Structures are given as structure tokens and as C-alpha cells.
C-alpha positions, 0 to 999 in steps of 0.5 A: 776918591777925594781925601783918601790918596793923601790920608796917612797916620795922624801927626798927633799919633807920632813921636818926633824923631831926633836928627840922628836917629829915628825912634819907633813910631807909636800909633794912637789908633788902629787905623793909623797902625793899619795904614802903616802896615804895623801888624804888631801894634795892630795886635796890641791895640786889639788886645787892649779892647779896641773893636776890630771893626771900629769906624774912623771919624773922617771917612767912616772906614774900618781897619779892613777898608784902610788895609785894602786902601793902603795895600797893607796885605799882612794887616788885611790877612790878620784882620780877616783871620781875627773876624773882621767884617768883610761885608761892612760898607762905607757911607758910599756903600763901598766894601773893602773889595770896592776900595781894593778895586779903586786902588788897584790892590791886586794882592789884597783883592785876591785875599778878599776873594779867597776869604769870601768877599762878595764881588756882586755887592753894589754901592750907592750908584749900583757899581760893583768892584768890577765897575770901579776897577774898569773905571780906574783902569786897573786891568790886573785887578779886573782880571783877578775878579773875572777869573773868580767867576764874576759876571762881566755883564753886571749893570749898575743903576743906569744900566751901565756895564763895566765895559761902558765904564772902561770905554767912557774913561778911555781904559783900553786895556780893561776894554780889551779884557772885558771883550775877551771875557764875553762883553760885546763891542757894541754894548750901548748904555741906557740911552743907546749910546756908545760911551767911547764916542761921547768922550772922544777916546780915539784909541778905544774908538779905533780898536772898537772899529777894528774889531768890527763894531757898527759905526752907524748904530743909533741911540734912542734919539736916532743919533749915530756915534758920530752925531754924539761926538759932534754934540760933545765937540770931539772933532777927532772922533768925528773924523774917525767915525765919518771918515777923513774924506769928508773933511778934506778940501777938494782940488776944485775948491781951492781957497780964494780969499777974495771969493766970498762964496767960499766962505758962505758955503764952508761953515763950521760943521758940527757946531754945538752952538744953539741958534739963540746963542749968537745973534750974528747975521750970515754976512757977519759970519762970512766977514768973520771967516774972511778976517780969520782966513786973512789972519792965517795967511798973514801969520803964515807969511810971517812964519816964512820970514822967520824961518828964512831969517833963522836959516840965514843965521845958520839955523837948521829947521826940522824940514832941513833935518828931515831932508838931510836924514832922507838924503843920508838914507838914500845914499846908504841905500844906493851904496848897498845897491852898488855893492850888491851890483858889484858882487853880482857882476863878479859872480857872473864873471866867475860863472862865465869863466867856469862855463868857458872851462867846461866848454873847452873840456867838453871839446877835448873829450869829444876829440879824444872819443873820435880818436878812439873810435877810428882805429876800431873801425879799421880793425873790424874791416880787416878781420871781416876781409880775412874771414870772407877769404877763408870761407871762399877757400874752404868752399873751393876745396869742397867743390873740387873733390868727389864723394865715393859711394859704395854699393852692394 
């Protein structure tokens, strides 16, 4: 919004302050008072008969527009309570809600919604406050509007939705929020393009692809997102969309500066130059590529010499620092593993000592058990012998005697 970010109270409406003490500033018009957030002077100016919807000369803003722009929440509430027109628009068709969305004034947007602001109002391009918040990356303001029930799929005059603006300007947070509220990750514009591809916003493209978007979707001209990225010379986006393997040089195709065929078959893929822009023959282009490659080789050689001189002077290169860091990390890992190994060795020795003690105790208990069982067997044998002798004695006594039977 050109000319608005630096807008402030006019110099003619201030009193100069002394070096020792600053006097209270008295504003000459209602717009300066609102921009400064001075509710008392705003009230005094209105009481003097100034219209509450007075438009300034430069930007054609009302006091309510300036309150939304500067975030003067107290002035905004005062203006709404005293009947300021919440639907009045600027020359570009912006209401106070549009301006709050552009500036990311969350509290002012909340107050405007509570007081009945129309979030479906469109400016001269058909943009709603939702489009403008997504454009400028104000995700909190966007969330406040979405929670109020506004349609996230509303379109402008070009049939662009807020999700298109978020992707086009690389506003990843707003893009994620809109998808969460029901917008599709494959929503295309009126030409069938994915806006993120045309602008080369890598983070947005990575997230869209991660969420499962079809990278082979075509627009009305039959172009894929990678083709659109090529057209706008966003090579990083092309690599992401087509895959890095296409741009990697195979081991078989090692660069040979003396091989003219290599420079013939390796042109600039995806160049946006028109056929009539350059009048170079194929041999001229081949020679140019060879000269460029020789320059690369020369510069690499000079770089190696410079690095060697730097090392001889005692300098430490980034590669040396990286190797030293890796060495320290390896030594630390080795020490940790050695400490763990020593702990396991001591633990094993302790367990083996305990096992030997348990084995000795088992042997001792076995010997004790054997000593207890042998005397018991001897006692049982003696008692069995005596019992058998007693039985034989009784049997003999019974057999030697007679039995007298009296008969009648």
C-alpha cells in the first residue's frame, strides 16, 4: 500500500517541543488524532462539528480507515460506538476490514467483525479481506476471519482464491491454514496453473508435494507445473518438480574439455530465450560453452592455489574445520564406546565370580545331602533284620506247641 506505511500526523498540526520538556501535541484534524491514538482529541474534534466519516485529501481515508491502518484500537471502538460508517470504501474499494487485513491488525479485525463488518466485500479487483491477509502473510488475522465463518473458497475477478494468493506470494503459514480450513492443495487459477510453481517458492512447493499434490497436473495450455517453472526460469523449482536425477551427470558422461560432442549435447535445458532473440549458430554456441567451461577450470585451479597459500600462512579452511570437528566427534564416540566396553567387561567378571560362588555352594550342598542320606539307609537295614528275626521266633513257638480240643 504505497504511501501509507509512513503516513503520520502532519507537521503543521504539531507544536514544537522544547529541548527540556515535550508539550502535549494538539492535532489540527481528525485523521492525525486517530493515527496517534488520541481518543480525547478525537472526541473534542467531533464535538466541534467535524463529520465522523470525513475523508482526507491525500488517501481518501476516513477516520475508521486510519484507525484500522495504525492499529488505534481505542479510537476504532470509539468511532464504531459513535456511528462511523463501517462499509465506506476508499478509491480502491477498501473497507476498514480490507485495511486491517493488509496491515495485520488482529485486534482491530476482531472489533470490526463483532460490529458487523462485511468480510465478503470486494475491492476493485474483487479481493476480499481474506485475499489480502493471505497476500501479506498475516496468518493470525486470517485465522480470526476464518473462525468467523467466512467462505475460504471465495474468488476474485480472476477466479483466484485466497489459497492462490498465499501460494503466489510464498506465504506458507497462510497456505497451511487455508488448506486446514478446507481449501484444496491442487486448486488452480483461471489458466489452470499452480501459482507456487510460477513464482518458484520452494518451501510452499515442498509442502504441497508432501501433502500429496499431483506434480503432473496440466493447465489449459497443456503445461505441467515444471513447465511453468521453466518458463519463469525458476530452476530450483524445476529440479524439485522433475526430480534431481535428471540434472545429475552420469558417471559415463565425465566432462572432457577436449570433447566437442559433450558441449553439443549438453545445452541449457529450459531456456526462456526465444528463437529469434539470439542469432548464434550451433558452432558459436558450442565454442561459447567450451570457453565458459575452460574458465571454470581456470578459476578452480586459481582457487586451489589460493587455498594452498592460505594454509601455508597458517589459515584454517572450512574443510579443515569440518574435518577437525568430525575427528573430535569420532574420538568422543570412541571414548564412549571404550568406556562402555570396560563397564561390560567388569560386569562380566563380576557375574563370572558370582557364578563360581554359586557352583561351589551347590557342590557343598550336594555333599551334605549325600552324608545325611547314608546313615538313614543303615538304620533302616538294621530295623528290618530285627523285625524278620522276631517274626521267625514267633512262628517257631506256635508250630512246636499243640492245641487241645474238648469233645463231649
